[in-house]
N, CA, C and O of each residue as an XYZ file, in Angstrom:
512
protein
N      10.294    -23.771      5.743
C      10.007    -23.134      4.469
C      11.232    -22.408      3.945
O      11.129    -21.317      3.385
N      12.362    -23.006      4.127
C      13.623    -22.399      3.717
C      13.688    -22.245      2.204
O      13.188    -23.081      1.450
N      14.312    -21.163      1.787
C      14.455    -20.946      0.356
C      15.895    -20.731     -0.055
O      16.204    -20.736     -1.247
N      16.782    -20.542      0.909
C      18.195    -20.358      0.621
C      18.473    -19.212     -0.339
O      19.209    -19.381     -1.312
N      17.905    -18.075     -0.081
C      18.235    -16.866     -0.826
C      19.078    -15.978      0.076
O      19.050    -16.150      1.294
N      19.822    -15.037     -0.483
C      20.608    -14.136      0.361
C      19.748    -13.192      1.193
O      20.274    -12.441      2.014
N      18.447    -13.219      0.993
C      17.547    -12.303      1.682
C      16.745    -12.966      2.802
O      15.963    -12.299      3.480
N      16.933    -14.270      3.002
C      16.142    -15.012      3.989
C      16.168    -14.384      5.372
O      15.129    -14.298      6.026
N      17.335    -13.944      5.829
C      17.467    -13.393      7.167
C      17.302    -11.890      7.246
O      17.421    -11.314      8.328
N      17.033    -11.247      6.136
C      16.939     -9.783      6.099
C      15.722     -9.290      6.874
O      14.635     -9.855      6.756
N      15.905     -8.247      7.657
C      14.783     -7.609      8.344
C      13.894     -6.891      7.332
O      12.667     -6.963      7.404
N      14.537     -6.194      6.379
C      13.824     -5.469      5.323
C      14.528     -5.696      3.997
O      15.748     -5.846      3.937
N      13.736     -5.717      2.942
C      14.289     -5.657      1.592
C      13.618     -4.498      0.875
O      12.491     -4.115      1.189
N      14.331     -3.954     -0.087
C      13.746     -2.946     -0.959
C      13.216     -3.680     -2.180
O      13.957     -4.387     -2.863
N      11.943     -3.509     -2.446
C      11.294     -4.124     -3.603
C      11.144     -3.050     -4.673
O      10.435     -2.062     -4.484
N      11.816     -3.255     -5.791
C      11.770     -2.298     -6.903
C      10.834     -2.822     -7.982
O      11.032     -3.908     -8.527
N       9.815     -2.033     -8.276
C       8.906     -2.324     -9.387
C       8.973     -1.131    -10.334
O       9.605     -0.120    -10.026
N       8.318     -1.253    -11.486
C       8.501     -0.258    -12.539
C       7.190      0.361    -13.006
O       6.198     -0.333    -13.228
N       7.209      1.681    -13.151
C       6.071      2.404    -13.715
C       5.995      2.116    -15.211
O       6.908      1.528    -15.790
N       4.897      2.536    -15.825
C       4.704      2.338    -17.265
C       5.847      2.904    -18.089
O       6.236      2.325    -19.103
N       6.388      4.044    -17.651
C       7.468      4.691    -18.413
C       8.846      4.116    -18.085
O       9.856      4.607    -18.587
N       8.894      3.074    -17.242
C      10.156      2.437    -16.897
C      10.840      2.991    -15.661
O      11.881      2.479    -15.249
N      10.273      4.030    -15.062
C      10.844      4.610    -13.851
C      10.741      3.608    -12.704
O       9.658      3.085    -12.439
N      11.873      3.331    -12.007
C      11.805      2.401    -10.883
C      11.202      3.056     -9.643
O      11.401      4.245     -9.394
N      10.460      2.260     -8.868
C       9.892      2.698     -7.595
C      10.309      1.678     -6.543
O      10.006      0.492     -6.667
N      11.006      2.144     -5.504
C      11.526      1.268     -4.465
C      10.677      1.385     -3.201
O      10.308      2.484     -2.787
N      10.371      0.233     -2.591
C       9.561      0.201     -1.383
C      10.178     -0.769     -0.384
O      10.395     -1.933     -0.722
N      10.470     -0.316      0.852
C      10.959     -1.271      1.857
C       9.812     -2.152      2.351
O       8.730     -1.659      2.670
N      10.063     -3.462      2.411
C       9.044     -4.416      2.853
C       9.694     -5.501      3.702
O      10.903     -5.722      3.629
N       8.869     -6.180      4.516
C       9.289     -7.395      5.201
C       9.223     -8.535      4.207
O       8.439     -8.497      3.259
N      10.045     -9.550      4.422
C       9.988    -10.729      3.559
C      10.267    -11.973      4.379
O      10.892    -11.907      5.437
N       9.803    -13.096      3.887
C      10.079    -14.382      4.515
C      10.304    -15.415      3.420
O       9.706    -15.324      2.347
N      11.173    -16.409      3.686
C      11.400    -17.468      2.704
C      10.124    -18.258      2.441
O       9.345    -18.537      3.352
N       9.929    -18.612      1.170
C       8.706    -19.311      0.767
C       9.004    -20.258     -0.391
O       8.839    -19.889     -1.553
N       9.442    -21.478     -0.079
C       9.666    -22.508     -1.093
C      10.524    -22.014     -2.260
O      10.120    -22.113     -3.419
N      11.679    -21.494     -1.956
C      12.575    -21.027     -3.007
C      12.285    -19.621     -3.495
O      12.965    -19.117     -4.388
N      11.279    -18.985     -2.915
C      10.899    -17.625     -3.272
C      10.941    -16.777     -2.011
O      11.293    -17.263     -0.937
N      10.583    -15.517     -2.149
C      10.385    -14.635     -1.008
C       8.925    -14.225     -0.983
O       8.361    -13.866     -2.017
N       8.312    -14.276      0.181
C       6.930    -13.837      0.337
C       6.890    -12.496      1.042
O       7.566    -12.299      2.052
N       6.106    -11.580      0.517
C       5.879    -10.274      1.152
C       4.378    -10.011      1.131
O       3.643    -10.638      0.368
N       3.926     -9.083      1.970
C       2.515     -8.720      1.926
C       2.379     -7.220      1.753
O       3.257     -6.449      2.142
N       1.271     -6.825      1.166
C       0.963     -5.421      0.945
C      -0.543     -5.311      0.742
O      -1.238     -6.325      0.671
N      -1.039     -4.106      0.650
C      -2.463     -3.927      0.364
C      -2.720     -4.164     -1.117
O      -1.947     -3.729     -1.971
N      -3.812     -4.858     -1.409
C      -4.107     -5.216     -2.800
C      -4.327     -4.007     -3.690
O      -4.141     -4.095     -4.903
N      -4.726     -2.863     -3.104
C      -4.948     -1.673     -3.928
C      -3.712     -0.784     -4.051
O      -3.792      0.312     -4.607
N      -2.570     -1.246     -3.539
C      -1.354     -0.422     -3.603
C      -0.860     -0.326     -5.049
O      -1.105     -1.204     -5.876
N      -0.169      0.754     -5.313
C       0.356      0.963     -6.660
C       1.372     -0.104     -7.045
O       1.473     -0.458     -8.220
N       2.136     -0.629     -6.066
C       3.117     -1.653     -6.409
C       2.436     -2.902     -6.951
O       2.977     -3.560     -7.840
N       1.265     -3.239     -6.436
C       0.535     -4.403     -6.946
C       0.104     -4.147     -8.389
O       0.227     -5.032     -9.237
N      -0.391     -2.962     -8.671
C      -0.781     -2.621    -10.046
C       0.430     -2.669    -10.975
O       0.337     -3.177    -12.092
N       1.571     -2.140    -10.512
C       2.772     -2.160    -11.344
C       3.228     -3.590    -11.613
O       3.603     -3.922    -12.737
N       3.196     -4.439    -10.585
C       3.653     -5.819    -10.730
C       2.695     -6.634    -11.595
O       3.137     -7.496    -12.354
N       1.417     -6.382    -11.495
C       0.461     -7.101    -12.363
C       0.672     -6.725    -13.830
O       0.473     -7.547    -14.724
N       1.076     -5.484    -14.066
C       1.324     -5.025    -15.427
C       2.692     -5.502    -15.931
O       2.835     -5.871    -17.097
N       3.697     -5.492    -15.041
C       5.065     -5.866    -15.409
C       5.671     -6.625    -14.233
O       6.020     -6.005    -13.229
N       5.806     -7.951    -14.325
C       6.268     -8.746    -13.189
C       7.765     -8.630    -12.882
O       8.234     -9.185    -11.888
N       8.514     -7.918    -13.720
C       9.952     -7.744    -13.440
C      10.133     -6.929    -12.171
O       9.506     -5.882    -12.008
N      10.990     -7.406    -11.267
C      11.319     -6.671    -10.052
C      12.813     -6.824     -9.779
O      13.501     -7.644    -10.388
N      13.283     -6.013     -8.851
C      14.610     -6.172     -8.282
C      14.440     -6.070     -6.774
O      13.530     -5.400     -6.284
N      15.328     -6.744     -6.039
C      15.325     -6.644     -4.584
C      16.750     -6.412     -4.102
O      17.718     -6.837     -4.734
N      16.855     -5.725     -2.962
C      18.148     -5.470     -2.322
C      17.918     -5.374     -0.825
O      16.825     -5.022     -0.382
N      18.936     -5.684     -0.051
C      18.861     -5.466      1.394
C      18.720     -3.975      1.644
O      19.308     -3.162      0.930
N      17.934     -3.611      2.664
C      17.771     -2.202      2.998
C      17.463     -2.062      4.483
O      17.238     -3.049      5.184
N      17.457     -0.809      4.949
C      17.056     -0.552      6.325
C      15.580     -0.171      6.346
O      14.925     -0.160      5.304
N      15.056      0.140      7.525
C      13.633      0.429      7.690
C      13.182      1.619      6.838
O      12.022      1.690      6.434
N      14.083      2.535      6.570
C      13.736      3.711      5.765
C      13.917      3.488      4.265
O      13.610      4.367      3.459
N      14.418      2.310      3.896
C      14.588      1.999      2.486
C      15.973      2.277      1.941
O      16.191      2.130      0.738
N      16.926      2.677      2.791
C      18.294      2.910      2.319
C      18.892      1.572      1.919
O      19.013      0.665      2.742
N      19.263      1.456      0.660
C      19.770      0.208      0.116
C      21.147     -0.095      0.716
O      22.019      0.773      0.769
N      21.326     -1.345      1.167
C      22.538     -1.758      1.862
C      23.330     -2.821      1.110
O      24.312     -3.345      1.637
N      22.925     -3.139     -0.090
C      23.623     -4.178     -0.847
C      23.233     -4.124     -2.310
O      22.461     -3.260     -2.725
N      23.772     -5.055     -3.092
C      23.483     -5.061     -4.529
C      22.050     -5.488     -4.833
O      21.400     -6.163     -4.036
N      21.585     -5.082     -5.989
C      20.257     -5.453     -6.461
C      20.304     -6.838     -7.094
O      21.283     -7.198     -7.748
N      19.245     -7.608     -6.897
C      19.084     -8.921     -7.525
C      17.827     -8.880     -8.382
O      16.789     -8.383     -7.943
N      17.916     -9.398     -9.594
C      16.779     -9.427    -10.510
C      15.829    -10.560    -10.152
O      16.236    -11.588     -9.612
N      14.560    -10.351    -10.461
C      13.573    -11.389    -10.216
C      12.261    -11.076    -10.893
O      12.147    -10.129    -11.671
N      11.279    -11.889    -10.583
C       9.920    -11.661    -11.063
C       8.981    -11.857     -9.874
O       9.315    -12.523     -8.894
N       7.817    -11.265     -9.990
C       6.892    -11.248     -8.859
C       5.467    -11.460     -9.349
O       5.077    -10.958    -10.403
N       4.703    -12.207     -8.573
C       3.288    -12.415     -8.871
C       2.485    -12.299     -7.589
O       2.983    -12.578     -6.498
N       1.250    -11.887     -7.734
C       0.321    -11.874     -6.607
C      -0.208    -13.294     -6.439
O      -0.614    -13.937     -7.407
N      -0.198    -13.772     -5.201
C      -0.677    -15.114     -4.892
C      -2.200    -15.077     -4.790
O      -2.776    -14.155     -4.212
N      -2.834    -16.092     -5.359
C      -4.294    -16.170     -5.327
C      -4.795    -16.268     -3.890
O      -4.274    -17.050     -3.094
N      -5.796    -15.479     -3.568
C      -6.383    -15.482     -2.224
C      -6.944    -16.872     -1.925
O      -7.628    -17.472     -2.755
N      -6.645    -17.365     -0.738
C      -7.122    -18.677     -0.321
C      -6.217    -19.823     -0.737
O      -6.445    -20.963     -0.330
N      -5.201    -19.549     -1.534
C      -4.279    -20.600     -1.966
C      -3.405    -21.043     -0.794
O      -3.173    -20.282      0.145
N      -2.929    -22.272     -0.863
C      -2.063    -22.794      0.194
C      -0.817    -21.921      0.345
O      -0.343    -21.701      1.459
N      -0.293    -21.428     -0.761
C       0.900    -20.583     -0.726
C       0.658    -19.308      0.085
O       1.573    -18.806      0.737
N      -0.555    -18.790      0.046
C      -0.886    -17.607      0.842
C      -0.780    -17.925      2.340
O      -0.158    -17.173      3.091
N      -1.374    -19.016      2.766
C      -1.319    -19.412      4.175
C       0.112    -19.701      4.606
O       0.514    -19.338      5.711
N       0.880    -20.351      3.740
C       2.277    -20.644      4.065
C       3.104    -19.365      4.173
O       3.992    -19.275      5.021
N       2.824    -18.388      3.335
C       3.546    -17.114      3.402
C       3.250    -16.400      4.722
O       4.165    -15.892      5.370
N       1.986    -16.358      5.120
C       1.649    -15.727      6.401
C       2.278    -16.475      7.570
O       2.732    -15.849      8.527
N       2.311    -17.800      7.508
C       2.942    -18.587      8.571
C       4.438    -18.266      8.643
O       4.989    -18.122      9.735
N       5.095    -18.153      7.490
C       6.522    -17.830      7.463
C       6.775    -16.418      7.985
O       7.733    -16.194      8.726
N       5.926    -15.466      7.607
C       6.070    -14.089      8.100
C       5.834    -14.027      9.609
O       6.560    -13.336     10.323
N       4.819    -14.748     10.095
C       4.553    -14.790     11.541
C       5.727    -15.401     12.295
O       6.108    -14.907     13.356
N       6.299    -16.469     11.758
C       7.433    -17.116     12.412
C       8.651    -16.201     12.435
O       9.368    -16.145     13.434
N       8.884    -15.497     11.359
C      10.073    -14.648     11.267
C       9.951    -13.377     12.101
O      10.895    -13.003     12.796
N       8.799    -12.710     12.041
C       8.649    -11.393     12.672
C       7.955    -11.443     14.030
O       7.883    -10.431     14.726
N       7.441    -12.620     14.414
C       6.906    -12.824     15.757
C       5.926    -11.764     16.229
O       4.922    -11.487     15.573
N       6.236    -11.172     17.389
C       5.322    -10.219     18.018
C       5.064     -8.994     17.139
O       3.976     -8.420     17.197
N       6.035     -8.584     16.330
C       5.825     -7.420     15.448
C       4.707     -7.721     14.437
O       3.843     -6.883     14.178
N       4.746     -8.913     13.884
C       3.726     -9.309     12.913
C       2.369     -9.458     13.596
O       1.348     -9.042     13.049
N       2.356    -10.050     14.786
C       1.090    -10.237     15.501
C       0.453     -8.895     15.857
O      -0.758     -8.726     15.710
N       1.254     -7.948     16.319
C       0.713     -6.611     16.631
C       0.220     -5.927     15.363
O      -0.842     -5.305     15.364
N       0.987     -6.040     14.285
C       0.554     -5.477     13.009
C      -0.742     -6.088     12.524
O      -1.616     -5.387     12.014
N      -0.870     -7.410     12.684
C      -2.105     -8.094     12.290
C      -3.286     -7.598     13.118
O      -4.368     -7.353     12.586
N      -3.071     -7.454     14.420
C      -4.145     -6.989     15.299
C      -4.598     -5.584     14.902
O      -5.791     -5.332     14.733
N      -3.646     -4.685     14.757
C      -4.000     -3.305     14.401
C      -4.621     -3.217     13.009
O      -5.579     -2.475     12.797
N      -4.075     -3.972     12.068
C      -4.641     -3.984     10.714
C      -6.046     -4.554     10.706
O      -6.908     -4.092      9.958
N      -6.276     -5.560     11.538
C      -7.617     -6.141     11.638
C      -8.622     -5.161     12.204
O      -9.773     -5.117     11.770
N      -8.183     -4.372     13.180
C      -9.091     -3.391     13.805
C      -9.561     -2.318     12.831
O     -10.690     -1.837     12.938
N      -8.715     -1.941     11.890
C      -9.080     -0.876     10.951
C      -9.502     -1.414      9.583
O      -9.727     -0.638      8.653
N      -9.610     -2.735      9.459
C     -10.119     -3.331      8.228
C      -9.098     -3.488      7.119
O      -9.473     -3.776      5.983
N      -7.822     -3.307      7.412
C      -6.799     -3.424      6.375
C      -6.353     -4.859      6.146
O      -5.903     -5.198      5.051
N      -6.470     -5.696      7.151
C      -5.942     -7.058      7.044
C      -6.614     -7.840      5.915
O      -5.947     -8.574      5.185
N      -7.904     -7.689      5.772
C      -8.611     -8.438      4.715
C      -8.322     -7.883      3.322
O      -8.693     -8.495      2.320
N      -7.660     -6.726      3.255
C      -7.323     -6.125      1.960
C      -5.888     -6.441      1.537
O      -5.400     -5.926      0.531
N      -5.220     -7.292      2.314
C      -3.839     -7.650      1.990
C      -3.767     -8.674      0.864
O      -4.705     -9.431      0.611
N      -2.630     -8.666      0.211
C      -2.303     -9.677     -0.786
C      -0.856    -10.090     -0.554
O      -0.025     -9.280     -0.144
N      -0.569    -11.355     -0.819
C       0.804    -11.870     -0.744
C       1.415    -11.774     -2.136
O       0.794    -12.131     -3.137
N       2.646    -11.281     -2.168
C       3.425    -11.270     -3.402
C       4.525    -12.303     -3.262
O       5.214    -12.336     -2.242
N       4.703    -13.147     -4.267
C       5.758    -14.153     -4.289
C       6.830    -13.708     -5.283
O       6.558    -13.516     -6.468
N       8.057    -13.547     -4.773
C       9.166    -13.061     -5.578
C      10.093    -14.235     -5.883
O      10.599    -14.893     -4.974
N      10.305    -14.485     -7.161
C      11.262    -15.497     -7.615
C      12.513    -14.777     -8.102
O      12.439    -13.933     -8.996
N      13.652    -15.105     -7.523
C      14.905    -14.464     -7.920
C      15.498    -15.192     -9.114
O      15.405    -16.415     -9.221
N      16.109    -14.425    -10.014
C      16.787    -15.010    -11.167
C      18.062    -15.686    -10.707
O      18.678    -15.272     -9.725
N      18.450    -16.718    -11.411
C      19.670    -17.468    -11.033
C      20.929    -16.698    -11.293
O      22.023    -17.196    -11.028
């Protein structure tokens, strides 16, 4: 599921979305290549999902676990993937392959507290 983006091998990326007033909000997330895009997961009720549904413009940059940006920002757009779509399953497979035991432990713990079923996949398309 290679996508050949500069972020394919990144442990974390900072996902920047925008509030109604244009203020940027940066969030460190895991990502995996997904057919020329980047796939990330988050809770469907998170504010970033609401911001992206309202305004699909995003920026991404390499970052560390705490969100400290380590490289230049790249422009893109983002959409929530429809639940049950093939792209959703492929994104989870790519995330599982990339993050291995970390993803499996996260899935187990999220499943125990009921968060796993509340996840949504976001597909990020980078501008050329």
